N, C-alpha and C positions, 0 to 999 in steps of 0.2 A: 504494500499500499504506499502511495506517495504522500509525503507530508504536504499539507496545504501550502499553496504558494503558486508561483508562475507555472503554467503548463506550456511547455515548449513543443509545438507541432511542426513537423517538416511537411511542407506541401510539395507535391510532385505532379507534373503533367505527363500523361502518357503519350503526348504528341510532340514531335520536334518541329512542326510547322510554325513559322513565325506568327502568323495570324490565326493560330489554332483556336477554335471555339472552346476547347477544353482548357487551354491556358487562360483564356479570357474568363471562363467560369471560375477557375481557381482564383484569379485576381479579384473577381466580383464577390466571392464568399469570404475573403479575408476580413473585410470590415464587420462581418456578422459574428466574428468570434466573441464568445462571452468574456466578461471581465476576468482578467487574470490569465488569459490564453494569448500567446503570440504564435503567428504562423509565418515561418521563414520558408521561402521557395527555393528548392534545389533545381538548378538549371543545367546539370552536367550529364544527363542520361545519354546524350548523343556522343559523349566522349568515351563511354565504356566500351571496351572490346567485347566481342562475343565470349560468353563464358567458356573457359578452357581450363581444365584441371591442372594442366602443365604450368599455367601462369599463376595459379592460386598457391603461392608459396607461403612459407612461414613468415616472411617479411610483409605479407599483406597484399602482394600482387602489384600490378601497375598503379601508378600515381592516381589516375582517375578513379580506380576502384577503391583505393585507400580513402580518397576524399569522400566518396559515396558511402562507404561503410562507416566512416567516422561521423558523418552527418546523421545517418540513421541511428547509430548507437547513442549519440548525444541527445536525440529527441525523445520526448516522452511518448509521442504517438505520431501517426502519419495520416495525412489527408491526400488521397490519390484521386485525381480527376482525369479520366481517360476516355478516349474515343473507343468505339467498337469497330474492329477491323475483321472482316470476314466472319462475323458472328462470334468473335472471341477477343482475346487480349492482344494488343499490339506487340509485335516482336521486341521493340525497344524496351517496353515496360517489363515483359516477361524476362528478358535478359537481365534487367536491373534487379528484379526479385531474385533470380538465380544467384547473383553475386552476393546478396546480403542474407541468403538462406544458408550460407556455408561460412565456416566449418560447422559440422553438425553439433559439436560440443558447446559452442558459445557463439552462435551467429548473431549478427547485429539485429536481425529482424525478430529474433526470438523474444517473446513476451511483450511485443508492442501492440498497443490498441490502434485500430485503423478504421477510418471512415472512407468509403469509396463513393464517387459521384461520376456522372457521365453527361456530356452534352452531345447532341446529334442534330444534324440539319433536317432530318426526316421525322416522321411520326412514330414509326413502329420499331425503332431500333434502340439499343442501349441496355436492355435487361440481360442479354446473354453475357456481355462482358462482365457485368457486376456479379452474375452467378459464377462464372468461371474464375474470376479474380478472387472472389470470396473463398472458393474451394481451395485454390492454390495457397492463399494466405493462411487458411486454417491448417493445411498440411505443413506449412512452414512454422507452425506453433505461434502464430499471431492471433490476436483477438479481433474479430471483425464486428464492429458495432452494428447491432440489428436495428430494426425500425423501418420507417418509410424511406425508400430510396429517393435520392435526388437524380431524376432522369429528366433533363431539360431537353424536350423535343422541340423541333422547329426553332432551334436556338438562335438562328440568324436574326429572327424578329424579336427575341426576348433578351438579348444582350445589347446594351447601348452604352455609349460613352457619356459618363456623367462627370461634371466638373466639381472638384473639391480643392482644398488648399494646396494639394500637390499637383494639380493639373487635371487632365482628363483620365479617368479610370473606368474600367468596365463596371456596369451595374445591371442587375436583373430586374426586368420590368414585370415579371410574373409574380404576384403576391404569394401564391401557394408555394412556389419554389423557394422563395425567401424564407417562408415559415419553416419548411421542411429542412432547409440548409441550416438555419439557426438552431432548430431542434437537434439535428445530428451533431453539430459542433458542441452543443451543451452536453449531449450524451457522451461524446468523446471525452470531454473534460471529466465527466463523472466516472467513466470507465478507467481513465488514467488514475484518478485519485483513489478509486476503489481497488486498484491492483488487478483489474481483470485480465490484463496481459500475462501477469505472473501465473494465474490459474491456467492459461492456455499452454504454457510451457512446462508446468509442473510435472505432468506425466513423463515427458522426455527426460527431465532432470532426475526424476526418481529412477527411471530405467538406467541412466548412465551411472548413477550412484550405486545401484545394485550390481552393475557389472564390475565396477571398481572393487566393491567389497568382495565379490566372488573371486576376483583375481588374487586378492590378498589372502583368502582362506585356503 
């Protein structure tokens, strides 16, 4: 369980496109974070090499991988906003998850609470990627926050540029999406503070501890 205080969330877009709807949605939900939560965006997924066990050394692997792992490890939780490619997870995002799911003993992703969201230009897409991503994250011993999904359909017309003290930033025009996104971020903060991620990784840690004990006996 995390002591009360600042909740540090790492935001990740599953798209590399400069004007990505999902990167814009990620920017638009950051101001919806509850009091005490900060969301820092990681923008280096495109620098990660394809996962290769030969590169995954004791020193931590290539520099972009080390930066990614350190960012995930330092965060209390993750906010992943991703498009749906061919009814599933974009390759760049799956590759990033693969890197932080290893080593099995103490991976950076282990025990993290995660919220996932999707923006799509069409009407009927988005739910497949959240289903698949949730399953993968669960298998990586992360805790995926349940509840209503943020599936921003026809996102081209629901993301606009609004002006604030920092200039023009993306904003969501759909009130229901704003409500659900706010609810999910509040639920993420609660999951972090309750130690929900630790419960997700506890069976693996118990298994590893039993193995070590067996080797000693």
